[in-house]
C-alpha positions in Angstrom: -18.1 -40.1 91.3 -18.5 -38.7 87.8 -17.4 -40.9 84.9 -14.5 -40.0 82.6 -15.4 -38.3 79.3 -16.2 -40.8 76.5 -13.4 -39.4 74.3 -9.8 -40.0 75.5 -8.3 -36.6 76.3 -4.6 -35.6 76.0 -5.2 -32.1 77.3 -2.7 -32.6 80.2 0.0 -33.2 77.7 -0.6 -30.2 75.5 -0.1 -26.4 75.7 -3.5 -24.8 75.7 -4.1 -22.0 73.2 -5.7 -18.7 74.2 -9.2 -19.8 73.2 -9.0 -23.0 75.2 -7.6 -21.2 78.2 -10.5 -18.7 78.0 -13.1 -21.5 78.0 -11.4 -23.2 80.9 -11.5 -20.0 82.8 -15.2 -19.5 82.0 -16.0 -23.0 83.2 -14.1 -22.5 86.4 -15.8 -19.2 87.2 -19.2 -20.7 86.4 -18.7 -23.6 88.8 -17.4 -21.3 91.5 -20.4 -18.9 91.1 -22.8 -21.9 90.9 -21.4 -23.3 94.2 -21.8 -19.9 95.8 -25.3 -19.3 94.5 -26.3 -22.9 95.4 -25.3 -22.3 99.0 -27.4 -19.1 99.0 -30.3 -20.9 97.3 -30.6 -18.2 94.7 -33.3 -19.4 92.2 -32.5 -16.7 89.6 -29.1 -18.2 88.9 -29.5 -21.9 89.1 -30.2 -23.7 85.7 -31.9 -27.1 86.1 -29.4 -29.9 85.9 -31.3 -31.6 83.0 -30.7 -28.6 80.7 -27.2 -29.7 79.9 -26.7 -27.6 76.8 -27.8 -24.4 78.5 -25.5 -25.0 81.5 -22.6 -25.8 79.2 -23.3 -22.8 77.0 -23.3 -20.4 80.0 -20.3 -22.1 81.5 -18.1 -21.9 78.4 -19.5 -18.9 76.6 -20.0 -21.0 73.4 -23.4 -20.9 71.6 -25.7 -23.9 71.8 -25.5 -24.4 68.0 -21.7 -24.8 68.2 -22.1 -27.1 71.2 -24.4 -29.3 69.1 -21.8 -29.6 66.3 -19.1 -30.4 68.9 -21.3 -33.0 70.5 -22.0 -34.7 67.1 -18.2 -34.8 66.4 -17.5 -36.2 69.9 -20.1 -38.9 69.4 -18.4 -39.9 66.2 -15.0 -40.0 67.9 -16.2 -42.0 70.9 -17.6 -44.7 68.5 -14.0 -45.4 67.5 -15.2 -46.2 63.9 -13.3 -43.4 62.1 -9.8 -43.9 63.4 -9.7 -40.3 64.5 -8.6 -39.5 68.1 -8.9 -35.8 68.3 -11.3 -33.0 67.6 -10.9 -31.0 64.4 -10.1 -27.3 64.1 -12.5 -25.6 61.6 -10.8 -23.7 58.7 -7.4 -24.9 59.7 -5.1 -25.0 56.7 -3.6 -28.5 56.3 -0.8 -29.2 53.9 -1.7 -32.5 52.1 0.0 -34.5 49.5 -0.1 -33.2 46.0 -2.5 -35.2 43.9 -0.8 -37.2 41.1 -3.1 -36.5 38.2 -0.8 -35.0 35.5 -0.3 -37.7 32.9 0.5 -37.6 29.2 -1.8 -38.9 26.6 -0.2 -42.3 26.4 -0.4 -42.9 30.1 -4.1 -42.0 30.0 -4.5 -44.6 27.2 -2.9 -47.2 29.5 -5.3 -46.3 32.3 -8.3 -46.8 30.0 -7.1 -50.1 28.7 -6.3 -51.3 32.2 -10.0 -50.7 33.2 -11.2 -52.4 30.0 -8.9 -55.4 30.7 -10.7 -56.2 33.9 -14.0 -56.7 32.0 -12.5 -58.2 28.8 -9.6 -60.5 30.0 -10.1 -61.0 33.7 -13.9 -61.2 33.5 -14.4 -59.3 36.8 -15.4 -55.8 37.9 -12.5 -53.5 38.9 -12.1 -51.6 42.1 -10.0 -48.5 42.6 -7.4 -50.4 44.6 -7.1 -53.1 42.0 -6.6 -50.5 39.2 -4.1 -48.6 41.3 -2.0 -51.7 41.8 -2.1 -52.6 38.1 -1.1 -49.1 37.1 1.8 -49.2 39.6 3.2 -52.2 37.6 2.4 -50.8 34.2 3.4 -47.1 34.4 4.8 -46.8 37.9 1.8 -45.0 39.3 2.4 -43.8 42.9 -0.7 -41.6 43.4 -3.5 -42.1 45.9 -6.9 -43.6 45.3 -8.5 -40.2 45.4 -6.1 -39.0 42.7 -7.0 -42.0 40.6 -10.7 -41.3 40.9 -10.0 -37.8 39.5 -8.1 -39.2 36.6 -10.8 -41.8 35.8 -13.5 -39.1 35.9 -11.6 -36.9 33.5 -11.2 -39.9 31.2 -15.0 -40.4 31.1 -15.6 -43.2 33.6 -18.5 -43.1 36.1 -19.8 -45.3 38.9 -23.1 -47.1 38.0 -25.3 -49.2 40.2 -25.7 -52.9 39.5 -28.5 -55.4 40.1 -27.2 -56.2 43.6 -27.2 -52.4 44.4 -23.4 -52.1 44.3 -21.5 -49.8 42.0 -19.1 -50.6 39.2 -16.9 -48.5 37.0 -18.3 -47.9 33.5 -17.0 -45.7 30.7 -19.5 -43.0 29.7 -21.6 -43.8 26.7 -20.8 -40.6 24.9 -17.0 -41.4 25.2 -17.6 -44.9 23.8 -19.7 -43.5 21.0 -17.0 -41.0 19.9 -14.5 -43.8 19.7 -16.8 -46.0 17.8 -17.8 -43.3 15.4 -14.2 -42.4 14.7 -13.3 -46.0 13.9 -16.3 -46.6 11.7 -15.6 -43.3 9.8 -11.9 -44.0 9.2 -12.8 -47.5 8.0 -15.3 -46.0 5.6 -12.7 -43.6 4.2 -10.2 -46.5 3.7 -12.8 -48.6 1.9 -13.3 -45.6 -0.5 -9.6 -45.7 -1.2 -9.0 -42.2 0.3 -5.4 -41.5 1.6 -5.4 -41.3 5.4 -2.9 -38.7 6.6 -2.0 -38.5 10.3 -0.9 -35.1 11.7 0.3 -33.9 15.0 2.6 -31.5 16.9 5.2 -32.6 19.4 8.5 -31.4 20.9 12.0 -32.5 21.8 14.0 -30.9 24.6 17.7 -30.1 24.2 18.7 -32.2 27.2 16.7 -35.3 26.0 18.8 -38.4 26.6 18.8 -42.0 27.8 18.8 -42.5 31.6 22.5 -43.7 31.4 25.3 -41.2 30.7 27.4 -41.5 27.6 30.7 -43.1 28.1 33.9 -42.7 26.0 37.6 -43.0 26.3 38.4 -39.3 26.3 36.5 -37.7 29.1 35.1 -40.6 31.1 31.5 -39.9 30.3 29.2 -37.1 29.4 26.7 -35.9 32.0 23.3 -34.5 31.1 22.8 -30.9 32.2 20.4 -30.1 35.0 16.9 -29.4 33.8 15.1 -30.3 30.5 16.5 -27.4 28.4 14.9 -25.6 25.5 12.1 -27.1 23.5 12.2 -27.8 19.7 8.6 -27.9 18.5 8.0 -30.2 15.5 5.0 -30.5 13.2 4.6 -33.0 10.4 2.1 -35.4 8.7 2.3 -38.7 7.0 0.6 -42.0 6.1 1.2 -45.4 4.5 3.3 -43.8 1.8 5.6 -42.0 4.3 5.9 -38.4 5.4 4.0 -35.8 3.3 6.8 -34.1 1.2 7.9 -30.6 2.3 5.5 -30.6 5.3 8.1 -30.7 8.1 8.1 -27.6 10.4 10.2 -27.0 13.4 11.0 -24.0 15.6 12.3 -23.1 19.1 9.5 -22.8 21.7 8.9 -19.4 23.4 8.6 -21.3 26.7 10.1 -24.5 28.0 7.5 -25.4 30.6 3.8 -26.2 30.5 1.7 -27.6 27.8 3.6 -27.6 24.5 0.4 -26.9 22.6 0.6 -23.3 23.9 3.5 -22.8 21.6 1.1 -23.1 18.6 -1.9 -21.0 17.8 -4.7 -20.9 15.2 -2.9 -18.4 12.9 0.4 -20.3 12.8 -1.3 -23.7 12.5 -3.6 -22.7 9.6 -0.6 -21.1 7.9 1.3 -24.4 8.1 -1.8 -26.3 6.7 -2.3 -23.9 3.8 1.4 -23.4 2.8 3.1 -26.6 3.6 0.5 -29.4 4.0 -2.3 -28.9 1.5 -0.2 -28.2 -1.6 1.6 -31.6 -1.0 -1.4 -33.9 -0.3 -2.8 -36.5 -2.6 -6.3 -35.8 -3.9 -9.2 -36.4 -1.5 -7.0 -37.0 1.5 -8.4 -37.4 5.0 -6.5 -35.5 7.8 -6.5 -37.1 11.2 -6.1 -34.4 13.9 -6.5 -34.3 17.7 -8.7 -31.9 19.7 -6.2 -29.1 20.4 -8.1 -25.8 20.8 -6.6 -24.2 17.7 -8.0 -27.1 15.7 -11.5 -26.4 16.8 -12.0 -22.6 16.3 -15.6 -22.2 15.1 -16.8 -20.1 12.2 -20.3 -19.8 13.6 -19.7 -19.2 17.3 -22.8 -19.7 19.4 -23.5 -18.0 22.7 -23.1 -20.3 25.8 -25.0 -20.3 29.1 -22.3 -18.0 30.5 -22.6 -15.4 27.7 -24.1 -12.0 28.4 -27.8 -11.6 27.9 -27.2 -8.9 25.3 -25.0 -11.3 23.4 -27.8 -13.9 23.3 -30.2 -11.3 22.1 -27.9 -10.1 19.4 -27.4 -13.6 18.2 -31.1 -14.2 18.0 -31.7 -11.0 16.1 -28.9 -11.9 13.6 -30.5 -15.3 12.9 -34.1 -13.8 12.7 -35.4 -15.7 15.7 -38.3 -14.1 17.5 -38.1 -13.3 21.2 -39.5 -10.9 23.7 -37.7 -8.2 25.7 -39.0 -9.7 29.0 -37.4 -13.2 28.4 -34.8 -14.4 30.9 -31.4 -15.8 30.0 -32.5 -19.3 30.4 -35.3 -18.8 27.9 -33.1 -17.1 25.4 -30.5 -19.9 25.7 -33.3 -22.5 25.1 -34.1 -20.6 21.9 -30.5 -20.6 20.8 -30.2 -24.3 21.4 -33.3 -24.9 19.3 -32.2 -22.8 16.3 -28.4 -23.0 16.3 -27.0 -24.3 13.0 -24.5 -27.3 12.8 -21.0 -26.4 14.1 -18.6 -25.3 11.4 -14.8 -25.2 12.1 -12.5 -22.7 10.4 -9.9 -25.5 9.7 -12.6 -27.8 8.2 -13.6 -25.1 5.7 -10.0 -24.4 4.6 -9.4 -28.1 4.0 -12.8 -28.7 2.4 -12.2 -26.0 -0.1 -9.1 -28.0 -1.4 -11.1 -31.2 -1.8 -10.0 -32.9 1.5 -11.7 -33.9 4.7 -10.9 -33.7 8.4 -11.5 -36.5 11.0 -11.0 -35.7 14.7 -9.6 -38.2 17.1 -11.8 -39.1 20.1 -10.5 -37.4 23.3 -7.5 -39.1 25.0 -6.8 -41.6 22.2 -3.3 -41.0 20.9 -3.0 -44.7 20.3 -5.3 -44.2 17.2 -2.8 -41.7 15.7 0.0 -43.4 13.8 2.3 -40.4 13.9 2.6 -40.8 17.7 4.6 -43.9 17.0 6.8 -41.9 14.6 7.4 -39.3 17.3 8.5 -42.1 19.6 11.1 -43.3 17.1 12.4 -39.8 16.6 12.7 -39.1 20.3 14.3 -42.4 20.9 16.9 -41.7 18.3 17.6 -38.2 19.8 18.0 -39.8 23.3 20.5 -42.3 22.0 22.7 -39.9 20.0 22.4 -36.6 21.9 25.8 -35.6 23.1 25.9 -31.8 22.6 22.7 -30.9 24.5 22.2 -27.9 22.2 19.3 -26.7 20.1 21.5 -27.0 17.0 22.5 -30.5 17.8 19.0 -31.7 18.6 17.6 -30.1 15.4 20.2 -31.9 13.4 19.4 -35.3 15.0 15.6 -34.8 14.4 16.1 -33.9 10.7 18.4 -36.9 10.2 15.9 -39.3 11.7 13.0 -37.8 9.8 15.0 -38.4 6.5 15.6 -42.0 7.5 11.9 -42.8 8.2 10.2 -43.9 5.0 7.2 -45.7 3.7 8.2 -49.1 5.3 8.3 -47.6 8.8 5.1 -45.6 8.3 3.2 -48.6 6.9 4.1 -50.7 10.0 2.8 -47.8 12.3 -0.4 -47.6 10.3 -1.0 -51.3 10.4 -0.4 -51.2 14.2 -3.1 -48.5 14.5 -5.6 -50.6 12.4 -5.0 -53.5 14.8 -5.8 -51.2 17.7 -9.0 -50.1 16.0 -10.0 -53.7 15.6 -9.3 -54.5 19.2 -11.4 -51.6 20.4 -14.4 -52.8 18.3 -14.0 -56.3 19.5 -13.9 -55.1 23.1 -17.0 -53.0 22.7 -19.1 -56.1 22.1 -17.8 -57.7 25.2 -18.5 -54.6 27.3 -22.0 -54.5 25.8 -22.6 -58.1 27.1 -21.2 -57.1 30.5 -23.6 -54.1 30.7 -26.6 -56.3 29.9 -25.6 -58.7 32.7 -25.1 -56.3 35.6 -26.3 -52.7 34.9 -29.9 -51.8 35.8 -30.0 -48.0 35.3 -28.3 -47.6 31.9 -30.8 -44.8 31.1 -30.3 -43.1 34.4 -28.0 -40.3 35.4 -24.4 -40.9 36.4 -23.7 -41.1 40.2 -22.0 -38.2 41.9 -18.3 -38.1 42.5 -19.0 -38.3 46.3 -20.3 -41.9 45.7 -16.8 -42.9 44.7 -15.9 -42.9 48.4 -18.5 -45.6 49.0 -17.8 -47.7 45.9 -17.7 -51.5 46.3 -14.8 -53.0 48.2 -12.5 -55.5 46.8 -14.0 -58.3 48.9 -17.6 -57.4 47.8 -16.7 -57.1 44.2 -15.1 -60.6 44.2 -18.7 -61.8 44.3 -19.4 -59.9 41.2 -17.2 -61.9 38.9 -18.9 -62.2 35.5 -18.4 -65.2 33.2 -19.7 -64.2 29.8 -18.4 -67.3 27.9 -16.4 -65.1 25.6 -12.7 -65.8 24.7 -10.5 -63.0 26.0 -8.6 -60.9 23.5 
């Protein structure tokens, strides 16, 4: 008697689709014809029993290449190691859970600090699951491990191989260097006695309020309207001496969804800088700005790898760089990289001409921008006092709070940022010691994203606990 198939089948409990019914019919006809020809001993029909794939291909009408793929999948299912119990359907559209990867700048800062804390305070290497649990407590993260891997990769973290051939999560060197360079540069400017001015754009929605409804004795409570409402875009600057006088700018956004930075552009931002900010700055001020696209428009735009070949050739001609007509794009781009001048930004030139300087924040580091703490105070005030849920009412509340924030509040925020800078530098030395203890391919390339799926398990990484003999921050 033949043995049962190695993979448990539930065919008897299912409705067979047209393709399945066709294959079953083909197999039935094959066996009937095989039995008839066997009885007649027709050598032209019979296929040797050992040629299983040929017999199955002729019986089902499926190519041998497809049969090989099906066999490979069946072997995997029969091993019972994957947890899968049924064959897949190629190209079938499956509706999966939406990845939770949309976080604001402050949540991304929390994620980075959470990873660092494993090295600095807990003295152990993190795993995706450990980070996910920590973030659930810190910011209510509910996303999957795969979503978290995407976020970490966007923040500049990569998996690196250790001495025991396992992988650990390490922040990219270029991301660390940008943070270190920024902190060293802003410290240098402070030592020179130059005023540090923090600038930024933010927004407040008309329905912004605290989670609890307002209660009074007249109407039994005010309920927040459905939706977020219209956006009020606000732009300002300030430092230890308070807000820059007459630099406050606000207007109603053209759209109430998506990234609020899209409500600003290069022309409007530069107009604000020239007309409201620069005339009111102290001499030799240093402007701290983020990396919004309209902050980084280049004066000397250089062709990229995706530029047209003729654009590359025109750029080389303009800069008197010799090339030949038979050169390919890759060769032209190599010449461009060799002779391109230092990057010059339009905004930097405008500010430089007035005797000031610009210093850009490292990516995803709003905790190094003191005005972010000011925005938090303003939004908190609006949330507590917003009862009208109108643009006029929100604008009035914002203006009132701005007038109440003076040098004392600003100085506290600036001191808090300086403390954050100090903590980052102290942590860098601990992370350096950690690298020296476990990483063996510091000069090598980063591992692929696919390797995340095979990163070290929690149990394995418990063995990797590192005691560096350094007092945690």
